[in-house]
VEXMARNU-190007 format. One record per residue (C-alpha): residue in three letters; x, y, z. Coordinates in steps of 0.2 Angstrom, whole numbers, plus 5000, padded with zeros to 4 digits. Example, Ala and Ser with C-alpha at 12.3 -4.5 7.8 and 13.67 -1.06 7.14 Angstrom:
ALA506249785039
SER506849955036
This chain:
UNK500350594987
UNK501050454997
UNK499950315002
UNK500150135010
UNK499350004999
UNK498749845008
UNK499249694998
UNK497849564995
UNK498949425001
UNK499349525017
UNK497449545019
UNK497149365018
UNK498449315030
UNK497949445043
UNK496449345051
UNK497549195054
UNK498949295062
UNK497649385073
UNK496949215079
UNK498749155082
UNK499149305092
UNK497449315102
UNK497049485096
UNK495749565085
UNK495949555066
UNK495749745065
UNK497249755077
UNK498349665065
UNK497849765050
UNK497949935058
UNK499649885066
UNK500349835049
UNK499849995041
UNK500650095055
UNK502249985055
UNK502550005036
UNK502150195037
UNK503350215051
UNK504750115042
UNK504450235027
UNK504550395037
UNK506050335048
UNK506950245033
UNK507250085043
UNK506849905039
UNK507249825056
UNK506149835072
UNK506449775090
UNK505149705102
UNK504649865110
UNK504349945093
UNK503249795088
UNK502249815104
UNK502049995101
UNK501249975084
UNK500149835088
UNK499749855106
UNK500249675111
UNK501749555109
UNK501249485092
UNK502949465085
UNK502949265085
UNK501249265075
UNK501849395063
UNK503449295060
UNK502449135057
UNK501349215044
UNK502749305034
UNK502549485040
UNK504249485050
UNK505849395047
UNK507149365062
UNK508649475060
UNK510349385065
UNK510849555074
UNK509249545084
UNK507449605082
UNK506549575066
UNK506649635048
UNK504949705042
UNK504449625025
UNK503949755013
UNK505049895021
UNK506449875008
UNK505249934995
UNK504850085004
UNK506650125007
UNK507050114988
UNK505650224984
UNK506150354997
UNK507950354991
UNK507350374973
UNK506250514977
UNK507650604987
UNK508850584972
UNK507550644960
UNK507150794971
UNK509050844972
UNK509250834953
UNK507650934949
UNK508151064962
UNK509751094953
UNK508851134937
UNK507651254946
UNK509151364953
UNK509451514942
UNK511151494935
UNK511251314941
UNK511751164930
UNK510551134916
UNK510150974907
UNK511250964891
UNK510250964875
UNK510050794865
UNK511350774852
UNK510750804835
UNK509250904841
UNK508751044828
UNK509051224833
UNK507651344837
UNK506851414821
UNK505851574821
UNK504051534814
UNK503551594797
UNK502251734797
UNK502151924801
UNK502952014815
UNK501452004826
UNK501451814826
UNK502051744843
UNK503651644842
UNK503451454845
UNK504551354856
UNK505551214848
UNK505551034854
UNK507251044860
UNK506951194870
UNK505351114878
UNK506350964883
UNK507651074892
UNK506351154903
UNK506551094921
UNK505350964928
UNK505150884945
UNK504750704945
UNK503950654961
UNK504250464959
UNK503050324963
UNK501950314978
UNK502450184991
UNK501750014989
UNK502149834996
UNK502749694985
UNK503749574996
UNK502249475002
UNK501449424985
UNK502149414967
UNK500849554961
UNK501449674947
UNK500349814952
UNK499349884967
UNK497549854967
UNK496249964975
UNK494849854983
UNK493249904991
UNK493049845009
UNK492249675009
UNK490749645021
UNK491449595038
UNK491049415042
UNK490949355060
UNK492649295067
UNK492849125075
UNK493049205092
UNK491449315090
UNK490449155087
UNK491049075102
UNK490749225112
UNK488949225105
UNK488749045110
UNK489349085128
UNK488049225129
UNK486649115123
UNK486948975135
UNK487449065150
UNK486549235148
UNK488249325152
UNK489449405140
UNK491149315138
UNK492749395144
UNK494049345131
UNK495649285139
UNK496949365127
UNK498349255120
UNK497849105131
UNK496149085123
UNK496849135106
UNK498148995106
UNK496748875112
UNK495648925098
UNK496948905085
UNK497248725091
UNK495448685091
UNK495048735073
UNK496548615068
UNK495648475076
UNK493948485068
UNK492848605058
UNK492148765067
UNK490448695069
UNK491048545078
UNK492148655090
UNK490548755093
UNK489548605096
UNK490748535110
UNK490848715117
UNK488948735119
UNK488948555127
UNK490248595139
UNK489448765144
UNK487748675147
UNK488548525156
UNK488848505175
UNK490248415185
UNK491748355176
UNK491148405158
UNK490848595163
UNK491848725154
UNK491948905156
UNK493248965145
UNK494048915128
UNK495648855136
UNK494648725146
UNK493748675130
UNK495448625123
UNK495948535139
UNK494248435139
UNK494148415120
UNK494148225120
UNK492948215135
UNK491648325126
UNK491648205111
UNK489848145105
UNK489347995116
UNK490548035130
UNK489648055147
UNK491248095157
UNK492247985169
UNK491447825174
UNK491247785192
UNK491747605197
UNK490447545210
UNK490947415223
UNK489747285215
UNK490647295198
UNK492347285207
UNK491747125216
UNK491147045200
UNK492747085191
UNK493747005205
UNK492646845205
UNK492846825186
UNK494746845188
UNK494846705201
């Protein structure tokens, strides 16, 4: 039975690739499984932009390249990391099947016996005893080697595939921001695709997620200049929403007059 084994290193990279592309983590994981399975069936290791979009439902090629799932091809498109392993397995299974089918055809070529193998010897005993089969004869019986099941090995230096039980799903960063939006405004947040995804990826590089959420809630509850209503606006007003900042300072006429007097 053929199967697609999802490497542990690939599973660890998928959430970051999803945040960079502005899509769900499940979209990246399911898309990778479809992509590797398609490469195995079609015996290809290269894809173009339309094929990437077809498997993932969005243009995620830049994020997949950044996190090591795709590699730019000088001829155009991308090389799928892990696909070479599938192609080697498919080729080996094809050659093994042809060799075995020759042994299964009546009158076809048979595997030559090993040199120095003992000849068949009739067993001792009376005539009613069933004849046994010698070791050399047993080794010459045709067998069909189905080969190895496909697995990925380009993304991590593992020596064998490991089956793991699904880990409990923890809330994603985007889910937490959406929950904050609902709590503050009373309305569900409409995620703005790649625009919000790119902004969130930038924000978590500036500070821990708790600080990002604190400024996000402050902007949602603010009015005037500090008011934000989407993640992209939070990035644009990141410095303005820092603790202690109250927004742009309005210069009054009296202050302006005093500063002029002091100057002269």
